[in-house]
C-alpha positions as CSV (number, residue, x, y, z in Angstrom):
1,M,-38.6,-38.9,8.9
2,E,-40.8,-41.7,10.2
3,G,-43.5,-43.5,8.2
4,R,-47.1,-42.6,8.3
5,N,-48.1,-45.6,10.5
6,Q,-45.7,-44.4,13.3
7,Y,-47.6,-41.1,13.6
8,I,-50.9,-42.8,14.0
9,V,-49.7,-45.6,16.4
10,S,-46.9,-44.5,18.7
11,E,-47.0,-47.4,21.1
12,F,-48.7,-50.7,22.1
13,V,-49.8,-52.0,25.4
14,L,-48.6,-55.5,26.3
15,L,-51.0,-57.4,28.6
16,G,-48.2,-59.7,29.8
17,L,-48.5,-63.1,31.4
18,S,-50.5,-62.3,34.6
19,H,-52.4,-59.5,36.3
20,S,-51.8,-60.7,39.9
21,E,-49.2,-58.6,41.6
22,D,-47.9,-61.4,43.8
23,I,-47.6,-63.7,40.8
24,Q,-45.8,-61.0,38.9
25,V,-43.2,-60.7,41.6
26,L,-42.7,-64.5,41.5
27,L,-42.4,-64.4,37.7
28,F,-39.9,-61.6,37.9
29,I,-37.6,-63.7,40.2
30,I,-38.0,-66.9,38.1
31,F,-37.4,-65.3,34.7
32,L,-34.5,-63.1,35.9
33,M,-32.9,-66.3,37.3
34,F,-33.5,-68.2,34.1
35,Y,-32.2,-65.3,31.9
36,L,-29.0,-65.1,34.0
37,L,-28.5,-68.9,33.6
38,I,-29.2,-68.7,29.8
39,V,-26.5,-66.1,29.3
40,L,-24.1,-67.8,31.7
41,G,-24.6,-71.3,30.3
42,N,-24.2,-70.3,26.6
43,I,-21.2,-68.1,27.4
44,V,-19.5,-71.1,29.1
45,I,-20.1,-73.3,26.0
46,M,-18.6,-70.6,23.7
47,V,-15.6,-70.1,26.0
48,L,-15.0,-73.8,26.2
49,I,-15.2,-74.4,22.4
50,T,-13.0,-71.3,21.7
51,T,-10.2,-72.1,24.3
52,D,-10.1,-76.0,24.0
53,H,-8.2,-77.2,20.9
54,N,-9.8,-80.6,21.3
55,L,-13.2,-79.0,20.4
56,H,-12.0,-77.3,17.2
57,S,-14.1,-79.4,14.9
58,P,-17.1,-78.6,12.6
59,M,-19.6,-80.0,15.1
60,Y,-18.5,-77.7,18.0
61,F,-18.1,-74.8,15.6
62,F,-21.8,-75.1,14.9
63,L,-22.6,-75.7,18.6
64,A,-20.8,-72.4,19.5
65,N,-22.9,-70.6,16.8
66,L,-26.0,-72.3,18.3
67,S,-25.1,-71.0,21.8
68,F,-24.6,-67.5,20.4
69,V,-28.0,-67.6,18.6
70,D,-29.7,-69.0,21.8
71,M,-28.3,-66.2,23.9
72,W,-29.6,-63.5,21.5
73,L,-32.9,-65.3,20.9
74,S,-33.7,-65.0,24.6
75,S,-32.4,-61.5,24.7
76,V,-34.9,-60.3,22.1
77,T,-37.9,-60.6,24.5
78,T,-36.8,-61.7,28.0
79,P,-35.2,-58.5,29.3
80,K,-38.3,-56.5,28.3
81,M,-40.6,-59.2,29.8
82,I,-38.6,-59.1,33.1
83,A,-38.7,-55.2,33.2
84,D,-42.5,-55.2,32.4
85,V,-43.3,-57.4,35.4
86,L,-42.5,-54.5,37.6
87,R,-44.5,-52.0,35.6
88,E,-48.2,-51.2,35.8
89,N,-48.5,-50.0,32.2
90,K,-46.5,-52.5,30.0
91,T,-46.0,-50.3,26.9
92,I,-43.7,-50.7,24.0
93,S,-43.1,-48.2,21.2
94,F,-44.0,-48.9,17.6
95,A,-40.3,-49.0,16.7
96,G,-39.6,-51.3,19.6
97,C,-42.4,-53.6,18.6
98,M,-41.3,-53.9,15.0
99,S,-37.7,-54.5,16.2
100,Q,-39.0,-57.4,18.4
101,V,-40.9,-58.8,15.4
102,F,-37.8,-58.5,13.1
103,F,-35.2,-60.0,15.5
104,A,-37.5,-62.7,16.9
105,H,-38.2,-64.1,13.4
106,C,-34.7,-63.5,12.1
107,I,-32.9,-65.2,15.0
108,G,-35.6,-67.9,15.3
109,A,-35.4,-68.8,11.6
110,G,-31.6,-68.7,11.8
111,E,-31.7,-71.2,14.7
112,M,-34.0,-73.6,12.7
113,V,-31.7,-73.5,9.7
114,L,-28.7,-73.9,12.0
115,L,-30.2,-77.0,13.5
116,V,-30.7,-78.4,10.0
117,V,-27.0,-77.6,9.3
118,M,-26.0,-79.5,12.5
119,A,-28.1,-82.5,11.4
120,Y,-26.3,-82.4,8.0
121,D,-23.0,-82.3,9.8
122,R,-23.9,-85.4,11.8
123,Y,-25.1,-87.1,8.6
124,V,-21.8,-86.5,6.9
125,A,-19.8,-87.6,10.0
126,I,-21.7,-90.9,10.4
127,C,-22.6,-91.8,6.8
128,K,-19.4,-90.6,5.2
129,P,-16.8,-90.6,7.9
130,L,-13.8,-90.9,5.6
131,H,-14.7,-87.8,3.7
132,Y,-15.9,-85.8,6.7
133,L,-13.1,-83.3,7.1
134,T,-12.9,-82.9,3.4
135,I,-16.6,-82.1,3.0
136,M,-17.0,-80.1,6.2
137,N,-14.0,-77.9,5.7
138,L,-13.8,-74.4,7.3
139,K,-15.0,-72.6,4.2
140,R,-18.1,-74.8,3.9
141,C,-18.9,-74.5,7.6
142,V,-18.7,-70.7,7.5
143,G,-20.8,-70.7,4.3
144,L,-23.5,-72.8,6.0
145,V,-23.6,-70.5,9.0
146,L,-23.9,-67.4,6.8
147,T,-26.6,-69.2,4.8
148,S,-28.6,-69.8,7.9
149,W,-28.4,-66.1,8.8
150,T,-29.2,-65.0,5.2
151,I,-32.4,-67.2,5.1
152,G,-33.4,-65.9,8.5
153,F,-32.9,-62.3,7.3
154,V,-34.9,-62.8,4.1
155,H,-37.7,-64.6,5.9
156,T,-38.1,-61.9,8.6
157,L,-37.9,-59.1,6.0
158,S,-40.8,-60.6,4.1
159,Q,-42.8,-60.8,7.3
160,L,-42.0,-57.2,8.4
161,V,-42.8,-55.6,5.1
162,A,-46.3,-57.2,5.3
163,V,-47.2,-55.5,8.6
164,L,-45.1,-52.3,8.7
165,Q,-47.6,-50.2,6.7
166,L,-50.7,-52.0,8.0
167,P,-53.5,-49.6,9.1
168,L,-54.1,-50.2,12.8
169,C,-57.0,-49.0,14.9
170,G,-58.9,-49.8,18.2
171,P,-57.2,-50.4,21.5
172,M,-53.6,-51.0,20.8
173,E,-53.4,-54.0,23.2
174,I,-51.4,-57.1,22.5
175,D,-52.3,-60.1,24.7
176,S,-48.8,-61.4,25.2
177,F,-45.5,-60.4,26.7
178,F,-43.9,-59.5,23.3
179,C,-44.8,-58.4,19.9
180,D,-45.5,-61.1,17.3
181,I,-46.9,-60.7,13.7
182,P,-50.2,-62.6,14.2
183,L,-51.0,-60.4,17.3
184,V,-50.2,-57.2,15.4
185,I,-52.3,-58.3,12.5
186,N,-55.3,-58.7,14.8
187,L,-55.2,-55.0,15.4
188,A,-55.7,-54.1,11.7
189,C,-58.7,-51.9,10.7
190,M,-59.2,-54.1,7.6
191,D,-60.2,-57.7,7.1
192,S,-56.9,-59.4,8.0
193,N,-57.8,-63.0,7.5
194,D,-56.0,-63.4,4.2
195,L,-52.9,-61.6,5.5
196,D,-52.9,-63.7,8.7
197,T,-53.1,-66.9,6.6
198,L,-50.3,-65.7,4.3
199,V,-48.0,-64.8,7.3
200,N,-48.6,-68.0,9.1
201,A,-48.1,-70.0,5.9
202,D,-44.8,-68.2,5.4
203,C,-43.7,-69.1,8.9
204,G,-45.1,-72.6,8.5
205,V,-43.1,-73.2,5.3
206,V,-39.9,-72.4,7.1
207,I,-40.7,-74.5,10.2
208,V,-42.1,-77.5,8.3
209,T,-39.3,-77.5,5.7
210,C,-36.6,-77.4,8.3
211,F,-38.4,-80.1,10.3
212,I,-38.7,-82.4,7.3
213,L,-35.0,-81.9,6.4
214,L,-34.2,-82.8,10.0
215,L,-36.3,-85.9,9.8
216,I,-34.6,-87.0,6.6
217,S,-31.1,-86.4,8.0
218,Y,-31.8,-88.4,11.2
219,T,-33.6,-91.2,9.3
220,Y,-30.4,-91.7,7.1
221,I,-28.3,-91.6,10.2
222,L,-30.4,-94.2,12.0
223,F,-30.3,-96.6,9.0
224,T,-26.5,-96.1,8.8
225,V,-26.0,-96.7,12.5
226,Q,-27.7,-100.1,12.3
227,R,-25.0,-101.3,10.0
228,S,-22.2,-99.9,12.1
229,S,-20.1,-101.6,14.9
230,N,-21.6,-101.5,18.4
231,S,-19.1,-98.9,19.7
232,G,-19.5,-96.7,16.7
233,A,-23.3,-97.0,16.8
234,S,-23.3,-96.2,20.6
235,K,-21.2,-93.0,20.1
236,A,-23.3,-91.9,17.1
237,L,-26.6,-92.4,18.9
238,S,-25.2,-90.6,22.0
239,T,-24.2,-87.6,19.9
240,C,-27.5,-87.6,17.9
241,S,-29.7,-88.0,20.9
242,S,-28.6,-84.5,22.2
243,H,-29.3,-83.0,18.8
244,I,-32.7,-84.6,18.5
245,T,-33.7,-83.5,22.1
246,V,-32.8,-79.9,21.2
247,V,-34.7,-80.1,17.9
248,M,-37.9,-81.4,19.7
249,I,-37.7,-78.7,22.4
250,F,-37.4,-75.9,19.9
251,F,-39.6,-77.1,17.0
252,V,-42.7,-78.5,18.7
253,P,-43.7,-75.1,20.3
254,C,-43.1,-73.2,17.0
255,I,-45.2,-75.7,15.1
256,F,-48.1,-75.3,17.5
257,I,-47.9,-71.5,17.4
258,Y,-47.6,-71.0,13.6
259,V,-48.9,-74.2,12.0
260,W,-51.6,-75.4,14.4
261,P,-55.0,-73.9,13.2
262,L,-56.5,-73.5,16.7
263,N,-55.6,-70.2,18.6
264,I,-55.6,-70.7,22.4
265,T,-54.1,-67.5,24.0
266,W,-52.8,-69.1,27.3
267,L,-51.3,-72.0,25.3
268,D,-49.6,-69.7,22.8
269,K,-48.1,-67.6,25.8
270,F,-46.8,-70.8,27.4
271,L,-45.3,-72.1,24.2
272,A,-43.7,-68.7,23.4
273,V,-42.1,-68.7,26.9
274,F,-40.9,-72.2,26.3
275,Y,-39.1,-71.6,23.0
276,S,-37.8,-68.1,23.9
277,V,-36.7,-68.9,27.5
278,F,-36.7,-72.6,28.3
279,A,-35.1,-73.9,25.0
280,P,-32.1,-71.5,25.3
281,L,-31.8,-72.6,29.0
282,L,-32.0,-76.3,28.3
283,N,-29.6,-76.4,25.3
284,P,-26.4,-75.7,27.2
285,A,-27.4,-78.2,29.9
286,I,-28.1,-80.9,27.3
287,Y,-24.9,-80.4,25.4
288,T,-22.7,-80.3,28.6
289,L,-24.4,-83.1,30.6
290,R,-24.8,-85.5,27.7
291,N,-21.6,-84.8,25.7
292,K,-18.4,-86.6,26.8
293,E,-16.1,-84.2,25.0
294,M,-17.7,-81.1,26.6
295,R,-17.5,-82.8,30.0
296,N,-13.8,-83.5,29.4
297,S,-13.2,-79.9,28.4
298,M,-14.8,-78.7,31.6
299,K,-12.6,-81.1,33.6
300,R,-9.5,-79.7,31.8
301,L,-10.6,-76.1,32.6
302,K,-11.2,-77.0,36.2
303,S,-7.8,-78.7,36.3
304,Y,-6.1,-75.6,34.9
305,F,-7.6,-73.4,37.7
306,I,-6.8,-76.0,40.4
307,N,-3.1,-76.3,39.3
308,N,-2.8,-72.5,39.3
309,K,-4.4,-72.4,42.8
310,V,-2.2,-75.2,44.2
311,A,1.0,-73.5,42.8
312,S,-0.1,-70.2,44.5
313,E,-0.8,-71.9,47.8
314,D,2.5,-73.7,47.8
315,T,4.2,-70.4,47.5
316,L,2.2,-68.9,50.3
317,N,2.7,-71.9,52.6
318,K,6.4,-71.4,52.4
319,M,6.0,-67.8,53.6
320,E,3.5,-68.7,56.5
321,G,4.3,-70.0,59.9
322,G,2.5,-70.9,63.1
323,N,-0.4,-73.4,63.0
324,Q,-0.5,-73.2,59.3
325,S,2.9,-74.9,59.1
326,V,1.3,-78.0,60.7
327,V,-2.1,-77.7,59.1
328,S,-2.0,-75.5,56.0
329,E,-5.3,-76.5,54.5
330,F,-8.4,-78.6,54.7
331,V,-10.3,-80.6,52.1
332,L,-14.0,-79.9,51.9
333,L,-15.9,-83.0,50.7
334,G,-18.8,-80.7,49.5
335,L,-22.4,-81.7,48.8
336,A,-22.1,-84.2,46.0
337,H,-19.4,-86.2,44.1
338,S,-21.3,-86.7,40.9
339,Q,-20.0,-84.2,38.2
340,N,-23.3,-83.8,36.5
341,L,-25.0,-83.1,39.9
342,Q,-22.2,-80.6,40.8
343,L,-22.9,-78.7,37.5
344,F,-26.6,-78.5,38.3
345,L,-25.9,-77.4,41.9
346,F,-23.4,-74.8,40.6
347,M,-26.1,-73.2,38.4
348,M,-28.9,-73.5,41.0
349,F,-26.9,-72.0,43.9
350,L,-25.4,-69.3,41.8
351,M,-28.9,-68.3,40.8
352,I,-30.2,-68.4,44.4
353,Y,-27.2,-66.4,45.7
354,V,-27.7,-63.7,43.1
355,L,-31.4,-63.5,44.0
356,A,-30.6,-63.4,47.8
357,L,-28.2,-60.4,47.2
358,S,-30.6,-58.7,44.9
359,G,-33.7,-59.2,47.1
360,N,-32.0,-58.0,50.3
361,S,-30.4,-55.0,48.5
362,I,-33.9,-54.0,47.2
363,V,-35.3,-54.2,50.7
364,M,-32.5,-52.0,52.1
365,F,-32.9,-49.5,49.2
366,L,-36.7,-49.2,49.6
367,I,-36.4,-48.6,53.3
368,A,-33.6,-46.0,52.9
369,T,-35.4,-44.1,50.1
370,D,-39.1,-44.3,51.2
371,H,-39.9,-41.8,54.1
372,N,-43.0,-43.9,54.9
373,L,-40.8,-46.7,55.9
374,H,-38.6,-44.6,58.3
375,S,-39.9,-46.3,61.5
376,P,-38.3,-48.7,64.1
377,M,-39.7,-51.8,62.5
378,Y,-38.3,-51.1,59.1
379,F,-35.0,-49.9,60.6
380,F,-34.6,-53.3,62.1
381,L,-35.8,-55.0,58.8
382,A,-33.1,-53.1,56.9
383,N,-30.5,-54.3,59.4
384,L,-31.8,-57.9,59.0
385,S,-31.5,-57.7,55.3
386,F,-27.9,-56.5,55.6
387,V,-27.1,-59.4,58.0
388,D,-28.9,-61.9,55.6
389,M,-26.8,-60.6,52.7
390,W,-23.6,-61.2,54.6
391,L,-24.6,-64.5,56.2
392,S,-25.1,-66.0,52.7
393,S,-21.8,-64.4,51.6
394,V,-19.7,-66.1,54.3
395,T,-20.0,-69.6,52.8
396,T,-21.9,-69.5,49.5
397,P,-19.3,-67.9,47.1
398,K,-16.8,-70.5,48.2
399,M,-19.3,-73.3,47.9
400,I,-20.3,-72.2,44.3
401,S,-16.7,-71.9,43.2
402,D,-15.8,-75.3,44.7
403,F,-18.4,-77.0,42.4
404,L,-15.9,-76.3,39.6
405,R,-12.8,-77.5,41.5
406,E,-11.4,-80.9,42.4
407,P,-10.2,-81.2,45.2
408,K,-12.2,-78.6,47.2
409,I,-9.5,-77.1,49.4
410,I,-9.6,-74.2,51.9
411,S,-6.6,-72.7,53.7
412,F,-6.4,-72.8,57.5
413,A,-6.8,-69.0,57.7
414,G,-9.8,-69.2,55.4
415,C,-11.4,-72.0,57.5
416,M,-11.0,-70.0,60.7
417,C,-12.5,-66.9,59.0
418,Q,-15.5,-68.9,58.0
419,V,-15.9,-70.2,61.5
420,F,-15.7,-66.7,63.0
421,F,-18.0,-64.9,60.6
422,D,-20.5,-67.7,60.3
423,H,-21.0,-67.7,64.1
424,C,-20.8,-64.0,64.5
425,V,-23.2,-63.1,61.7
426,G,-25.5,-66.0,62.5
427,A,-25.7,-65.0,66.2
428,V,-26.4,-61.4,65.1
429,E,-29.4,-62.6,63.0
430,M,-30.8,-64.4,66.0
431,M,-30.4,-61.3,68.2
432,M,-32.0,-59.2,65.5
433,L,-35.0,-61.5,65.3
434,V,-35.4,-61.1,69.1
435,V,-35.1,-57.3,68.9
436,M,-37.7,-57.3,66.1
437,A,-40.0,-59.4,68.3
438,Y,-39.5,-57.0,71.1
439,D,-40.3,-54.1,68.7
440,R,-43.6,-55.8,67.7
441,Y,-44.4,-56.5,71.4
442,V,-44.1,-52.7,72.2
443,A,-46.0,-51.7,69.1
444,I,-49.0,-54.0,69.9
445,C,-49.0,-54.2,73.7
446,K,-48.0,-50.5,74.4
447,P,-49.0,-48.6,71.2
448,L,-49.3,-45.2,72.9
449,H,-45.7,-45.3,74.2
450,Y,-44.3,-47.0,71.1
451,F,-42.3,-44.1,69.7
452,T,-41.2,-43.0,73.1
453,I,-39.8,-46.4,74.0
454,M,-38.5,-47.3,70.5
455,N,-36.6,-44.0,69.9
456,L,-33.7,-43.8,67.5
457,K,-31.1,-44.0,70.3
458,R,-32.6,-47.2,71.7
459,C,-33.0,-48.8,68.3
460,T,-29.3,-48.1,67.5
461,A,-28.3,-49.4,70.9
462,L,-30.2,-52.7,70.4
463,V,-28.5,-53.2,67.0
464,L,-25.1,-52.5,68.5
465,T,-25.8,-54.8,71.4
466,S,-26.7,-57.6,69.0
467,W,-23.3,-57.2,67.2
468,T,-21.4,-57.0,70.5
469,I,-23.0,-60.2,72.0
470,S,-22.4,-62.0,68.7
471,F,-18.8,-60.9,68.5
472,V,-18.1,-62.2,72.1
473,H,-19.9,-65.5,71.2
474,A,-17.9,-66.0,68.0
475,M,-14.5,-65.2,69.7
476,S,-15.2,-67.7,72.5
477,Q,-15.8,-70.3,69.8
478,L,-12.8,-69.4,67.7
479,L,-10.3,-69.3,70.6
480,A,-11.3,-72.8,71.6
481,V,-10.3,-74.3,68.2
482,V,-7.7,-72.1,66.7
483,H,-4.8,-73.8,68.6
484,L,-6.4,-77.2,68.7
485,P,-3.8,-80.0,67.7
486,L,-5.1,-81.6,64.5
487,C,-3.9,-84.8,62.8
488,G,-5.1,-87.4,60.4
489,H,-6.7,-86.7,57.0
490,M,-7.7,-83.0,57.0
491,E,-11.1,-83.7,55.4
492,I,-14.3,-81.9,56.4
493,D,-17.5,-83.6,55.3
494,S,-19.4,-80.4,54.4
495,F,-19.2,-77.5,52.1
496,F,-17.9,-75.1,54.7
497,C,-15.9,-75.1,58.0
498,D,-17.9,-75.4,61.2
499,I,-16.6,-76.0,64.7
500,P,-18.0,-79.5,65.4
501,L,-16.5,-80.7,62.1
502,I,-13.0,-79.3,63.0
503,I,-13.1,-80.7,66.5
504,K,-13.5,-84.2,65.0
505,L,-10.0,-83.8,63.5
506,S,-8.4,-83.2,66.9
507,C,-5.5,-85.6,68.0
508,T,-6.8,-85.5,71.6
509,D,-10.1,-86.7,73.2
510,Y,-12.5,-84.1,71.9
511,H,-15.7,-85.3,73.6
512,D,-15.7,-82.7,76.4
513,L,-14.8,-79.9,74.0
514,D,-17.5,-80.9,71.6
515,I,-20.1,-80.9,74.3
516,Y,-18.9,-77.4,75.5
517,M,-19.0,-75.9,72.0
518,N,-22.4,-77.3,71.2
519,A,-23.7,-76.2,74.6
520,N,-22.3,-72.7,73.9
521,C,-24.1,-72.5,70.6
522,G,-27.2,-74.2,72.1
523,V,-27.5,-71.6,74.8
524,V,-27.5,-68.8,72.3
525,V,-30.0,-70.5,70.0
526,V,-32.4,-71.7,72.7
527,S,-32.2,-68.5,74.7
528,C,-33.1,-66.4,71.7
529,F,-35.9,-68.9,70.7
530,I,-37.4,-68.7,74.3
531,L,-37.3,-64.9,74.2
532,L,-39.1,-65.0,70.9
533,L,-41.8,-67.4,72.2
534,I,-42.4,-65.1,75.2
535,S,-42.7,-62.0,73.0
536,Y,-45.1,-63.6,70.6
537,T,-47.1,-65.2,73.4
538,Y,-47.7,-61.7,75.0
539,I,-48.6,-60.4,71.5
540,L,-51.1,-63.2,70.8
541,I,-52.7,-62.6,74.3
542,T,-53.0,-58.8,73.6
543,V,-54.3,-59.1,70.0
544,P,-57.8,-60.5,70.8
545,Q,-58.4,-57.4,73.1
546,S,-57.8,-55.0,70.1
547,S,-60.2,-53.9,67.5
548,K,-60.7,-56.2,64.5
549,A,-58.8,-53.9,62.1
550,G,-55.9,-53.6,64.6
551,A,-55.9,-57.3,65.4
552,S,-55.9,-58.1,61.6
553,K,-52.9,-55.7,61.0
554,A,-51.0,-57.0,64.0
555,L,-51.5,-60.7,63.0
556,S,-50.5,-59.9,59.4
557,T,-47.3,-58.2,60.5
558,C,-46.4,-60.8,63.1
559,S,-47.1,-63.8,60.8
560,A,-44.3,-62.6,58.5
561,H,-41.9,-62.3,61.5
562,I,-42.9,-65.7,62.9
563,T,-42.4,-67.3,59.4
564,V,-38.9,-65.9,59.2
565,V,-38.1,-67.0,62.8
566,M,-39.2,-70.6,62.0
567,I,-37.2,-70.7,58.8
568,F,-34.0,-69.7,60.5
569,F,-34.2,-71.2,64.0
570,V,-35.5,-74.7,63.2
571,P,-32.3,-75.7,61.2
572,C,-30.0,-74.1,63.8
573,I,-31.7,-76.0,66.6
574,F,-31.4,-79.3,64.7
575,I,-27.7,-78.7,64.0
576,Y,-26.5,-77.5,67.4
577,V,-29.0,-78.8,69.9
578,W,-30.3,-82.1,68.5
579,P,-28.1,-84.9,69.8
580,L,-28.2,-87.1,66.7
581,N,-25.6,-86.4,64.0
582,I,-26.9,-87.2,60.5
583,I,-24.4,-85.9,57.9
584,W,-26.7,-85.5,54.9
585,L,-29.4,-83.8,57.1
586,D,-26.8,-81.4,58.6
587,K,-25.6,-80.5,55.1
588,F,-29.2,-79.8,54.0
589,L,-30.0,-77.8,57.1
590,A,-26.8,-75.8,56.7
591,V,-27.7,-74.9,53.1
592,F,-31.2,-74.0,54.3
593,Y,-30.2,-71.5,57.0
594,T,-27.2,-70.0,55.1
595,L,-28.7,-69.7,51.7
596,I,-32.4,-70.4,51.5
597,A,-33.4,-68.4,54.5
598,P,-31.6,-65.2,53.3
599,L,-33.4,-65.7,50.0
600,L,-36.9,-66.2,51.5
601,N,-36.7,-63.4,54.0
602,P,-37.0,-60.5,51.5
603,A,-39.7,-62.4,49.6
604,I,-41.7,-62.9,52.7
605,Y,-41.4,-59.3,53.8
606,T,-42.3,-57.9,50.4
607,L,-45.1,-60.2,49.4
608,R,-46.8,-60.2,52.8
609,N,-46.2,-56.6,53.9
610,K,-48.6,-54.0,52.6
611,E,-46.2,-51.0,53.3
612,M,-43.4,-52.7,51.4
613,K,-45.7,-53.5,48.4
614,N,-46.8,-49.8,48.4
615,A,-43.1,-48.8,48.4
616,I,-42.5,-51.0,45.4
617,K,-45.5,-49.5,43.6
618,K,-44.2,-45.9,44.3
619,L,-40.8,-46.8,43.0
620,K,-42.3,-48.3,39.9
621,S,-44.5,-45.2,39.4
622,Y,-41.4,-43.0,39.9
623,F,-39.4,-44.8,37.2
624,R,-42.5,-44.8,34.9
625,K,-43.0,-41.0,35.3
626,H,-39.2,-40.4,34.8
627,K,-39.3,-42.5,31.6
628,E,-42.4,-40.5,30.3
629,N,-40.7,-37.2,31.1
630,T,-37.5,-38.4,29.3
């Protein structure tokens, strides 16, 4: 049923982007983040164009198609690349390799032709504005899109036929992260120079032809713009600048890969990553940040959700009593007022939050499933990951959703919940870090009695004690402000509710209460920090007396703990203990300890901990064997 070549060559080995394990973990995080943003960004553009009647024009019809193509162009190679980062043997079947070749060239060529079509659309709109809607009618627009797909299909089919029955021999290794025709041709048993030239010439003709047509279109546009009015010229240049930026981002890497005569492996890899990952990521950002109609469409979408939310809250407020009848909601001023910056922060923080959840979930999963990690230290680490995951979830989802809202409002009940859980979970994390320091102290200073002292009963009790102390601390904070008389503008200059910010809205003299609340928090923060210093001082005194191997292992383990301690405690000390109040610094530090710290903790414990890295290897090996058996 399969061709002769498939029996001879069943799979290829992809050498990927890097052989360093630490760099591979970093690349996994980066490319997973980028891929999520690509899919999200392009879906947002398609949804906006589909739902907003003001965007039902030829230009946005083509833009929606470009977003669709971008999303699938990145999906041809990126998911496989991300999965391969966690695999030792990066193999791909012959059929999978040929599929990558087919779809990468088909979708890539389709995108080039589509960019030419968009340039033609701009040419007609600017050079023949009175006949624009007549020329670019729906039938012609659909015909042009189908033509771009047809040309892409014919081009890729001519490429695929040339290599499908090619006799291959030698080590089936492809020095890249995906299959491409020039790399497959290099594995041929015959002299492949002529075929390589033919294939590159085929690609070169498509790329250079499209690029020349684009240059012609934009040259005509620029000549026409010079003769237009200032306002018309400004709008035309603004629209075309977005198109030209996208064209340069996509075409320049392709020209270097398929037309440039020199073959530099690392440069080809970088350029392939650029046009298959970065170009689909930058396109939605360029068209939303630099396009007035797209920005207006996003405003209308935000306004729609805000109106629905306000209507729902008005209904709820009529049904609620108590303190909410006086103060029903607060306005959060957030991190930035610039709309473009808010869109950037939305994408960045969404990406970081997803990574924080994923990283901490992986740590908990590894510790739960690997019997070699069933020890007190990893029991506490799993609890720390659980706490980190919830600490970021107290404020981050609200902050992310608020980037798409104006105004950024939070109900009184929601505000009090943020206050309670932020202080409760934050205090738990501090206590857990103290417990982990005590665990390391016992392991290093009293190694013979370690498992006797740190038995399961004591470990569980220490975790429950952390939660109990934190609950009492959070309740004492909450009770002091929940019935506080508030007046004036209910504006909180932050992205979440915190006690010092609420106290400032009090109708009474709040100076004494502010000191009390900060002292309460300060006692918890400073006490935990002092206990940590004592534990690690004892450890550092004991370590030099150990053997070199033991000392090295102890320092390696403790360095990860100390790094996490500094990342979490320093921002908290500056916010609650430092007497100066600098709003922008408090916002930055709050973001750092509620979002960045929960993201960095799993990375630190996996990249700097040998046992965790071994657990990841075993998990990868398990999935690889399971795949081979399947």
